[in-house]
C-alpha positions in Angstrom: 17.5 -32.0 7.1 14.7 -29.4 8.7 12.9 -30.7 11.5 10.2 -28.4 11.9 6.4 -29.3 12.6 6.0 -32.8 10.9 9.5 -33.2 9.6 8.6 -31.4 6.5 11.5 -30.7 4.4 10.8 -27.0 3.2 12.7 -27.3 -0.1 10.5 -30.2 -1.4 7.6 -28.1 -1.1 9.2 -25.9 -4.0 7.6 -26.4 -7.6 9.7 -27.2 -10.5 11.0 -24.2 -12.0 10.9 -22.5 -9.0 13.7 -22.4 -6.3 13.1 -21.6 -2.2 16.1 -20.5 -0.8 15.9 -20.5 3.0 13.2 -21.7 4.9 10.8 -20.6 2.7 7.7 -23.2 2.3 6.0 -21.8 -0.3 5.7 -23.7 -3.7 6.3 -20.9 -6.2 7.9 -17.7 -3.7 7.8 -14.4 -5.3 10.9 -13.5 -6.8 12.3 -17.3 -7.4 11.5 -18.2 -10.8 14.0 -20.1 -12.5 15.8 -17.8 -15.0 16.5 -19.2 -18.7 20.0 -20.9 -18.8 19.2 -22.7 -15.3 17.5 -25.4 -14.1 15.6 -26.0 -10.8 14.1 -29.6 -10.3 11.4 -29.9 -7.6 12.6 -28.9 -4.0 15.5 -26.8 -5.4 17.2 -24.4 -2.8 19.2 -22.4 -5.3 19.2 -22.3 -9.5 21.7 -24.4 -11.2 23.2 -23.7 -14.4 22.8 -25.4 -17.3 26.4 -27.3 -18.0 28.3 -27.3 -21.1 26.7 -29.2 -23.9 23.1 -28.3 -22.2 20.9 -25.2 -22.5 17.5 -24.0 -21.5 15.9 -21.3 -23.4 12.7 -20.7 -21.3 12.3 -19.6 -17.5 10.6 -21.2 -14.9 11.9 -24.8 -15.9 12.6 -27.8 -14.2 16.0 -29.3 -16.1 18.1 -28.6 -18.9 18.2 -29.8 -22.5 21.0 -31.5 -24.1 22.1 -29.5 -27.1 21.8 -32.0 -30.2 24.7 -33.6 -31.9 27.2 -31.0 -33.5 26.1 -28.1 -32.0 27.5 -28.4 -28.6 27.9 -24.8 -26.5 30.6 -24.7 -24.4 29.7 -22.4 -21.9 27.6 -22.7 -18.5 24.0 -21.2 -18.5 23.6 -21.1 -22.2 20.3 -20.3 -23.6 20.8 -21.6 -27.1 23.3 -24.1 -28.9 
């Protein structure tokens, strides 16, 4: 865990839909928007690809969406089912 000023974890400052690599303390660092096909919950230090059976058609999102029954996508980082 980060032990800098006030023991603030720099990743916790990153907004949902963004990722904060390194010791970045900006809530929305330039160039670090979460891309479609990925999820970035609040405090993410990197993008997470949507797992098989999930998708995300939009950028800057905090979570992937589960595919409807019967429309399962088998690849990761899917933008549609």
